TITOR-497292 format. One record per residue: residue in one letter; x, y, z of N, C-alpha, C in turn. Coordinates in nm, 2 decimals. Layout:
N
+------+--------+--------+--------+--------+--------+--------+--------+--------+--------+
! type !   n.xx !   n.yy !   n.zz !  ca.xx !  ca.yy !  ca.zz !   c.xx !   c.yy !   c.zz !
+------+--------+--------+--------+--------+--------+--------+--------+--------+--------+
!    a !      X !      Y !      Z !      X !      Y !      Z !      X !      Y !      Z !
...
+------+--------+--------+--------+--------+--------+--------+--------+--------+--------+
//
This chain:
139
+------+--------+--------+--------+--------+--------+--------+--------+--------+--------+
! type !   n.xx !   n.yy !   n.zz !  ca.xx !  ca.yy !  ca.zz !   c.xx !   c.yy !   c.zz !
+------+--------+--------+--------+--------+--------+--------+--------+--------+--------+
!    m !  -2.07 !  -1.56 !  -0.95 !  -1.97 !  -1.51 !  -0.85 !  -1.98 !  -1.60 !  -0.73 !
!    t !  -1.86 !  -1.64 !  -0.68 !  -1.85 !  -1.74 !  -0.57 !  -1.86 !  -1.66 !  -0.44 !
!    a !  -1.90 !  -1.73 !  -0.34 !  -1.90 !  -1.67 !  -0.20 !  -1.76 !  -1.64 !  -0.15 !
!    s !  -1.66 !  -1.72 !  -0.19 !  -1.53 !  -1.70 !  -0.14 !  -1.47 !  -1.57 !  -0.21 !
!    a !  -1.51 !  -1.54 !  -0.33 !  -1.46 !  -1.42 !  -0.40 !  -1.52 !  -1.30 !  -0.33 !
!    v !  -1.65 !  -1.31 !  -0.29 !  -1.72 !  -1.19 !  -0.23 !  -1.66 !  -1.18 !  -0.09 !
!    g !  -1.63 !  -1.29 !  -0.02 !  -1.57 !  -1.28 !   0.12 !  -1.43 !  -1.22 !   0.11 !
!    a !  -1.35 !  -1.26 !   0.01 !  -1.22 !  -1.20 !   0.00 !  -1.23 !  -1.05 !  -0.04 !
!    a !  -1.32 !  -1.02 !  -0.12 !  -1.34 !  -0.87 !  -0.16 !  -1.38 !  -0.79 !  -0.04 !
!    v !  -1.47 !  -0.84 !   0.05 !  -1.51 !  -0.77 !   0.17 !  -1.39 !  -0.76 !   0.26 !
!    f !  -1.31 !  -0.86 !   0.27 !  -1.19 !  -0.86 !   0.36 !  -1.09 !  -0.75 !   0.31 !
!    f !  -1.06 !  -0.75 !   0.18 !  -0.98 !  -0.65 !   0.12 !  -1.03 !  -0.51 !   0.13 !
!    l !  -1.17 !  -0.49 !   0.12 !  -1.23 !  -0.36 !   0.14 !  -1.21 !  -0.31 !   0.28 !
!    l !  -1.23 !  -0.40 !   0.38 !  -1.21 !  -0.36 !   0.52 !  -1.06 !  -0.32 !   0.55 !
!    v !  -0.97 !  -0.40 !   0.50 !  -0.83 !  -0.37 !   0.52 !  -0.79 !  -0.24 !   0.45 !
!    a !  -0.84 !  -0.22 !   0.32 !  -0.82 !  -0.09 !   0.25 !  -0.88 !   0.03 !   0.32 !
!    a !  -0.99 !   0.01 !   0.38 !  -1.06 !   0.12 !   0.45 !  -0.97 !   0.16 !   0.58 !
!    l !  -0.93 !   0.05 !   0.65 !  -0.85 !   0.08 !   0.77 !  -0.71 !   0.14 !   0.73 !
!    l !  -0.65 !   0.09 !   0.63 !  -0.52 !   0.15 !   0.58 !  -0.54 !   0.29 !   0.53 !
!    g !  -0.65 !   0.32 !   0.46 !  -0.68 !   0.45 !   0.41 !  -0.70 !   0.55 !   0.52 !
!    w !  -0.77 !   0.51 !   0.63 !  -0.79 !   0.60 !   0.75 !  -0.65 !   0.62 !   0.81 !
!    h !  -0.58 !   0.52 !   0.82 !  -0.44 !   0.53 !   0.89 !  -0.35 !   0.62 !   0.80 !
!    a !  -0.36 !   0.60 !   0.67 !  -0.27 !   0.69 !   0.58 !  -0.31 !   0.83 !   0.59 !
!    r !  -0.44 !   0.86 !   0.60 !  -0.49 !   1.00 !   0.61 !  -0.45 !   1.06 !   0.74 !
!    k !  -0.45 !   0.98 !   0.85 !  -0.41 !   1.04 !   0.98 !  -0.26 !   1.07 !   0.97 !
!    i !  -0.18 !   0.98 !   0.91 !  -0.04 !   1.00 !   0.90 !  -0.01 !   1.13 !   0.82 !
!    w !  -0.09 !   1.15 !   0.71 !  -0.06 !   1.26 !   0.62 !  -0.10 !   1.39 !   0.68 !
!    v !  -0.20 !   1.40 !   0.76 !  -0.25 !   1.53 !   0.81 !  -0.20 !   1.56 !   0.96 !
!    d !  -0.16 !   1.46 !   1.03 !  -0.12 !   1.48 !   1.17 !   0.02 !   1.44 !   1.19 !
!    p !   0.12 !   1.53 !   1.20 !   0.25 !   1.50 !   1.22 !   0.28 !   1.43 !   1.36 !
!    g !   0.20 !   1.46 !   1.46 !   0.21 !   1.40 !   1.59 !   0.17 !   1.25 !   1.58 !
!    y !   0.07 !   1.22 !   1.51 !   0.03 !   1.08 !   1.49 !   0.14 !   1.00 !   1.42 !
!    a !   0.19 !   1.06 !   1.32 !   0.30 !   0.99 !   1.24 !   0.42 !   0.97 !   1.33 !
!    d !   0.45 !   1.06 !   1.42 !   0.57 !   1.05 !   1.51 !   0.54 !   0.94 !   1.61 !
!    r !   0.42 !   0.93 !   1.66 !   0.38 !   0.83 !   1.76 !   0.39 !   0.69 !   1.70 !
!    i !   0.34 !   0.68 !   1.58 !   0.34 !   0.55 !   1.51 !   0.49 !   0.51 !   1.48 !
!    t !   0.57 !   0.60 !   1.44 !   0.71 !   0.57 !   1.41 !   0.78 !   0.53 !   1.54 !
!    a !   0.76 !   0.60 !   1.65 !   0.82 !   0.57 !   1.77 !   0.78 !   0.44 !   1.83 !
!    q !   0.65 !   0.41 !   1.81 !   0.60 !   0.28 !   1.86 !   0.67 !   0.16 !   1.81 !
!    g !   0.71 !   0.17 !   1.68 !   0.78 !   0.06 !   1.62 !   0.68 !  -0.05 !   1.57 !
!    p !   0.74 !  -0.15 !   1.50 !   0.65 !  -0.25 !   1.44 !   0.60 !  -0.34 !   1.54 !
!    v !   0.47 !  -0.39 !   1.52 !   0.41 !  -0.48 !   1.61 !   0.47 !  -0.62 !   1.58 !
!    g !   0.48 !  -0.66 !   1.46 !   0.54 !  -0.79 !   1.42 !   0.68 !  -0.77 !   1.38 !
!    s !   0.77 !  -0.77 !   1.47 !   0.91 !  -0.74 !   1.43 !   0.97 !  -0.85 !   1.35 !
!    a !   0.91 !  -0.96 !   1.33 !   0.96 !  -1.06 !   1.24 !   0.94 !  -1.03 !   1.10 !
!    v !   0.84 !  -0.94 !   1.07 !   0.80 !  -0.91 !   0.94 !   0.88 !  -0.78 !   0.89 !
!    v !   0.88 !  -0.68 !   0.98 !   0.95 !  -0.55 !   0.94 !   1.05 !  -0.52 !   1.05 !
!    s !   1.17 !  -0.49 !   1.01 !   1.27 !  -0.46 !   1.10 !   1.25 !  -0.31 !   1.16 !
!    r !   1.31 !  -0.29 !   1.27 !   1.30 !  -0.16 !   1.33 !   1.36 !  -0.05 !   1.25 !
!    k !   1.47 !  -0.09 !   1.17 !   1.53 !   0.01 !   1.08 !   1.44 !   0.05 !   0.97 !
!    r !   1.36 !  -0.04 !   0.92 !   1.28 !  -0.01 !   0.80 !   1.14 !   0.04 !   0.84 !
!    w !   1.11 !   0.04 !   0.97 !   0.97 !   0.08 !   1.01 !   0.94 !   0.23 !   0.97 !
!    p !   1.03 !   0.33 !   0.98 !   0.99 !   0.46 !   0.94 !   0.95 !   0.47 !   0.79 !
!    g !   1.02 !   0.39 !   0.71 !   0.98 !   0.38 !   0.57 !   0.84 !   0.32 !   0.55 !
!    v !   0.81 !   0.22 !   0.63 !   0.68 !   0.16 !   0.62 !   0.57 !   0.26 !   0.65 !
!    v !   0.60 !   0.34 !   0.76 !   0.50 !   0.45 !   0.79 !   0.49 !   0.55 !   0.68 !
!    r !   0.60 !   0.59 !   0.62 !   0.59 !   0.68 !   0.50 !   0.52 !   0.62 !   0.38 !
!    a !   0.52 !   0.49 !   0.37 !   0.46 !   0.43 !   0.25 !   0.31 !   0.39 !   0.27 !
!    a !   0.24 !   0.45 !   0.37 !   0.11 !   0.41 !   0.40 !   0.01 !   0.44 !   0.29 !
!    v !   0.03 !   0.55 !   0.22 !  -0.06 !   0.59 !   0.11 !  -0.06 !   0.49 !  -0.01 !
!    p !   0.06 !   0.46 !  -0.06 !   0.05 !   0.36 !  -0.17 !   0.01 !   0.22 !  -0.13 !
!    m !   0.04 !   0.19 !   0.00 !  -0.01 !   0.06 !   0.04 !  -0.16 !   0.05 !   0.05 !
!    a !  -0.22 !   0.16 !   0.10 !  -0.37 !   0.16 !   0.10 !  -0.43 !   0.15 !  -0.04 !
!    a !  -0.36 !   0.22 !  -0.13 !  -0.41 !   0.22 !  -0.27 !  -0.39 !   0.08 !  -0.33 !
!    a !  -0.28 !   0.01 !  -0.30 !  -0.25 !  -0.12 !  -0.35 !  -0.36 !  -0.22 !  -0.30 !
!    i !  -0.39 !  -0.22 !  -0.17 !  -0.50 !  -0.31 !  -0.12 !  -0.63 !  -0.27 !  -0.18 !
!    g !  -0.65 !  -0.14 !  -0.20 !  -0.78 !  -0.10 !  -0.27 !  -0.79 !  -0.15 !  -0.41 !
!    f !  -0.69 !  -0.17 !  -0.48 !  -0.69 !  -0.23 !  -0.61 !  -0.73 !  -0.38 !  -0.60 !
!    m !  -0.71 !  -0.44 !  -0.49 !  -0.74 !  -0.59 !  -0.48 !  -0.89 !  -0.61 !  -0.47 !
!    v !  -0.97 !  -0.51 !  -0.43 !  -1.11 !  -0.53 !  -0.42 !  -1.18 !  -0.56 !  -0.55 !
!    p !  -1.16 !  -0.47 !  -0.65 !  -1.22 !  -0.50 !  -0.78 !  -1.15 !  -0.62 !  -0.85 !
!    a !  -1.03 !  -0.64 !  -0.83 !  -0.96 !  -0.75 !  -0.89 !  -1.02 !  -0.88 !  -0.84 !
!    t !  -1.04 !  -0.89 !  -0.71 !  -1.10 !  -1.01 !  -0.65 !  -1.24 !  -1.03 !  -0.71 !
!    l !  -1.32 !  -0.93 !  -0.71 !  -1.46 !  -0.94 !  -0.77 !  -1.46 !  -0.98 !  -0.91 !
!    a !  -1.36 !  -0.92 !  -0.99 !  -1.35 !  -0.96 !  -1.13 !  -1.31 !  -1.10 !  -1.15 !
!    v !  -1.22 !  -1.15 !  -1.07 !  -1.18 !  -1.29 !  -1.09 !  -1.29 !  -1.38 !  -1.05 !
!    g !  -1.37 !  -1.34 !  -0.95 !  -1.48 !  -1.42 !  -0.91 !  -1.59 !  -1.42 !  -1.01 !
!    a !  -1.61 !  -1.31 !  -1.08 !  -1.71 !  -1.30 !  -1.18 !  -1.67 !  -1.36 !  -1.32 !
!    a !  -1.54 !  -1.37 !  -1.34 !  -1.50 !  -1.42 !  -1.47 !  -1.54 !  -1.57 !  -1.50 !
!    g !  -1.54 !  -1.65 !  -1.39 !  -1.58 !  -1.79 !  -1.41 !  -1.47 !  -1.86 !  -1.48 !
!    p !  -1.50 !  -1.98 !  -1.54 !  -1.40 !  -2.06 !  -1.61 !  -1.35 !  -1.99 !  -1.74 !
!    a !  -1.23 !  -1.99 !  -1.76 !  -1.17 !  -1.92 !  -1.88 !  -1.20 !  -2.00 !  -2.00 !
!    r !  -1.23 !  -1.93 !  -2.11 !  -1.24 !  -1.99 !  -2.24 !  -1.11 !  -1.96 !  -2.32 !
!    p !  -1.04 !  -2.06 !  -2.37 !  -0.92 !  -2.03 !  -2.44 !  -0.94 !  -1.94 !  -2.56 !
!    g !  -0.85 !  -1.83 !  -2.56 !  -0.86 !  -1.74 !  -2.68 !  -0.97 !  -1.64 !  -2.67 !
!    h !  -1.05 !  -1.64 !  -2.57 !  -1.16 !  -1.54 !  -2.56 !  -1.16 !  -1.47 !  -2.43 !
!    p !  -1.07 !  -1.38 !  -2.40 !  -1.08 !  -1.30 !  -2.27 !  -1.20 !  -1.22 !  -2.27 !
!    d !  -1.27 !  -1.21 !  -2.15 !  -1.39 !  -1.13 !  -2.14 !  -1.35 !  -1.00 !  -2.06 !
!    a !  -1.45 !  -0.92 !  -2.04 !  -1.42 !  -0.79 !  -1.97 !  -1.37 !  -0.81 !  -1.83 !
!    a !  -1.42 !  -0.91 !  -1.76 !  -1.38 !  -0.93 !  -1.62 !  -1.23 !  -0.97 !  -1.62 !
!    a !  -1.18 !  -1.04 !  -1.72 !  -1.04 !  -1.07 !  -1.72 !  -0.96 !  -0.95 !  -1.74 !
!    w !  -1.00 !  -0.86 !  -1.83 !  -0.93 !  -0.73 !  -1.85 !  -0.93 !  -0.64 !  -1.72 !
!    v !  -1.05 !  -0.64 !  -1.66 !  -1.06 !  -0.56 !  -1.53 !  -0.96 !  -0.62 !  -1.43 !
!    a !  -0.96 !  -0.75 !  -1.41 !  -0.87 !  -0.81 !  -1.32 !  -0.73 !  -0.78 !  -1.35 !
!    a !  -0.69 !  -0.79 !  -1.48 !  -0.55 !  -0.77 !  -1.52 !  -0.51 !  -0.62 !  -1.49 !
!    a !  -0.60 !  -0.53 !  -1.52 !  -0.57 !  -0.39 !  -1.49 !  -0.56 !  -0.36 !  -1.34 !
!    c !  -0.64 !  -0.42 !  -1.26 !  -0.64 !  -0.40 !  -1.12 !  -0.51 !  -0.47 !  -1.06 !
!    f !  -0.47 !  -0.58 !  -1.11 !  -0.35 !  -0.64 !  -1.06 !  -0.23 !  -0.56 !  -1.10 !
!    a !  -0.23 !  -0.50 !  -1.22 !  -0.12 !  -0.41 !  -1.26 !  -0.12 !  -0.29 !  -1.17 !
!    g !  -0.23 !  -0.23 !  -1.13 !  -0.24 !  -0.12 !  -1.04 !  -0.18 !  -0.16 !  -0.90 !
!    f !  -0.22 !  -0.28 !  -0.86 !  -0.17 !  -0.33 !  -0.73 !  -0.02 !  -0.34 !  -0.73 !
!    f !   0.04 !  -0.40 !  -0.84 !   0.18 !  -0.42 !  -0.84 !   0.26 !  -0.28 !  -0.86 !
!    a !   0.20 !  -0.19 !  -0.93 !   0.26 !  -0.05 !  -0.94 !   0.26 !   0.02 !  -0.80 !
!    c !   0.15 !   0.01 !  -0.73 !   0.14 !   0.07 !  -0.59 !   0.24 !   0.00 !  -0.50 !
!    f !   0.24 !  -0.13 !  -0.51 !   0.33 !  -0.21 !  -0.42 !   0.48 !  -0.18 !  -0.45 !
!    g !   0.51 !  -0.16 !  -0.58 !   0.64 !  -0.12 !  -0.62 !   0.68 !   0.02 !  -0.56 !
!    c !   0.58 !   0.11 !  -0.56 !   0.60 !   0.24 !  -0.50 !   0.63 !   0.23 !  -0.35 !
!    c !   0.56 !   0.14 !  -0.28 !   0.58 !   0.11 !  -0.14 !   0.73 !   0.07 !  -0.11 !
!    v !   0.77 !  -0.03 !  -0.19 !   0.91 !  -0.08 !  -0.18 !   1.01 !   0.04 !  -0.21 !
!    a !   0.98 !   0.12 !  -0.31 !   1.07 !   0.23 !  -0.34 !   1.08 !   0.33 !  -0.23 !
!    i !   0.96 !   0.36 !  -0.17 !   0.96 !   0.46 !  -0.06 !   1.04 !   0.40 !   0.06 !
!    i !   1.02 !   0.27 !   0.09 !   1.08 !   0.21 !   0.21 !   1.23 !   0.21 !   0.19 !
!    w !   1.28 !   0.17 !   0.07 !   1.42 !   0.16 !   0.05 !   1.49 !   0.28 !   0.01 !
!    f !   1.43 !   0.37 !  -0.08 !   1.49 !   0.48 !  -0.14 !   1.43 !   0.62 !  -0.10 !
!    g !   1.31 !   0.62 !  -0.04 !   1.25 !   0.74 !  -0.01 !   1.19 !   0.81 !  -0.14 !
!    r !   1.17 !   0.74 !  -0.24 !   1.12 !   0.80 !  -0.37 !   1.00 !   0.71 !  -0.41 !
!    p !   0.90 !   0.77 !  -0.48 !   0.87 !   0.90 !  -0.52 !   0.83 !   0.99 !  -0.40 !
!    r !   0.89 !   1.10 !  -0.39 !   0.86 !   1.19 !  -0.27 !   0.72 !   1.25 !  -0.27 !
!    w !   0.65 !   1.26 !  -0.38 !   0.52 !   1.32 !  -0.38 !   0.42 !   1.22 !  -0.31 !
!    l !   0.46 !   1.09 !  -0.29 !   0.37 !   1.00 !  -0.22 !   0.40 !   0.99 !  -0.07 !
!    v !   0.50 !   1.07 !  -0.03 !   0.54 !   1.07 !   0.11 !   0.48 !   1.19 !   0.18 !
!    p !   0.42 !   1.18 !   0.30 !   0.37 !   1.30 !   0.36 !   0.47 !   1.41 !   0.37 !
!    p !   0.43 !   1.54 !   0.35 !   0.53 !   1.65 !   0.35 !   0.62 !   1.65 !   0.48 !
!    h !   0.56 !   1.63 !   0.60 !   0.64 !   1.64 !   0.72 !   0.73 !   1.52 !   0.74 !
!    l !   0.72 !   1.42 !   0.66 !   0.81 !   1.30 !   0.67 !   0.91 !   1.29 !   0.55 !
!    r !   0.92 !   1.40 !   0.47 !   1.01 !   1.40 !   0.36 !   1.15 !   1.42 !   0.39 !
!    s !   1.18 !   1.47 !   0.51 !   1.32 !   1.50 !   0.54 !   1.34 !   1.47 !   0.69 !
!    g !   1.45 !   1.42 !   0.72 !   1.48 !   1.38 !   0.86 !   1.58 !   1.26 !   0.87 !
!    p !   1.63 !   1.23 !   0.98 !   1.73 !   1.12 !   0.99 !   1.67 !   0.99 !   0.95 !
!    d !   1.54 !   0.96 !   0.95 !   1.49 !   0.84 !   0.91 !   1.47 !   0.83 !   0.76 !
!    d !   1.48 !   0.94 !   0.68 !   1.46 !   0.94 !   0.54 !   1.59 !   0.89 !   0.47 !
!    p !   1.57 !   0.79 !   0.38 !   1.69 !   0.74 !   0.31 !   1.77 !   0.85 !   0.23 !
!    q !   1.70 !   0.96 !   0.19 !   1.76 !   1.06 !   0.11 !   1.82 !   1.17 !   0.20 !
!    w !   1.80 !   1.16 !   0.33 !   1.85 !   1.27 !   0.42 !   2.00 !   1.25 !   0.44 !
!    r !   2.07 !   1.36 !   0.43 !   2.21 !   1.37 !   0.45 !   2.24 !   1.48 !   0.55 !
!    p !   2.32 !   1.46 !   0.65 !   2.35 !   1.57 !   0.74 !   2.44 !   1.67 !   0.67 !
!    l !   2.42 !   1.80 !   0.72 !   2.50 !   1.91 !   0.66 !   2.64 !   1.89 !   0.70 !
!    s !   2.73 !   1.90 !   0.61 !   2.87 !   1.89 !   0.64 !   2.94 !   2.03 !   0.64 !
!    r !   3.04 !   2.05 !   0.72 !   3.10 !   2.18 !   0.73 !   3.21 !   2.20 !   0.62 !
+------+--------+--------+--------+--------+--------+--------+--------+--------+--------+
//
């Protein structure tokens, strides 16, 4: 295992822990979610103001996606040089973790753009003018 793989895994672990704490606060505290949404994005070049409420709603799958990167990074670091035609257990673990990362990241994109899957969105953020699925009542 290389030092760079361990360093990257520690970095991903710290980011996943911070995002997990942030996602939990968003899920259980509607006031915190409202403050974060009203605050707006810190790096407006990365996320537009229009998409920011969706990014706040997608905190849970984003934390899970970054969490999948920890074992993936360790598995890639432990795999060493590849032998053609002979995948080892570390390669399978890395492939499964990368698949989990891309599935969670796909859920993030779906929540930001479409508001689906709703079961990954905090209950108090599932309806409202910032939700892509929200439609005003017509007379």
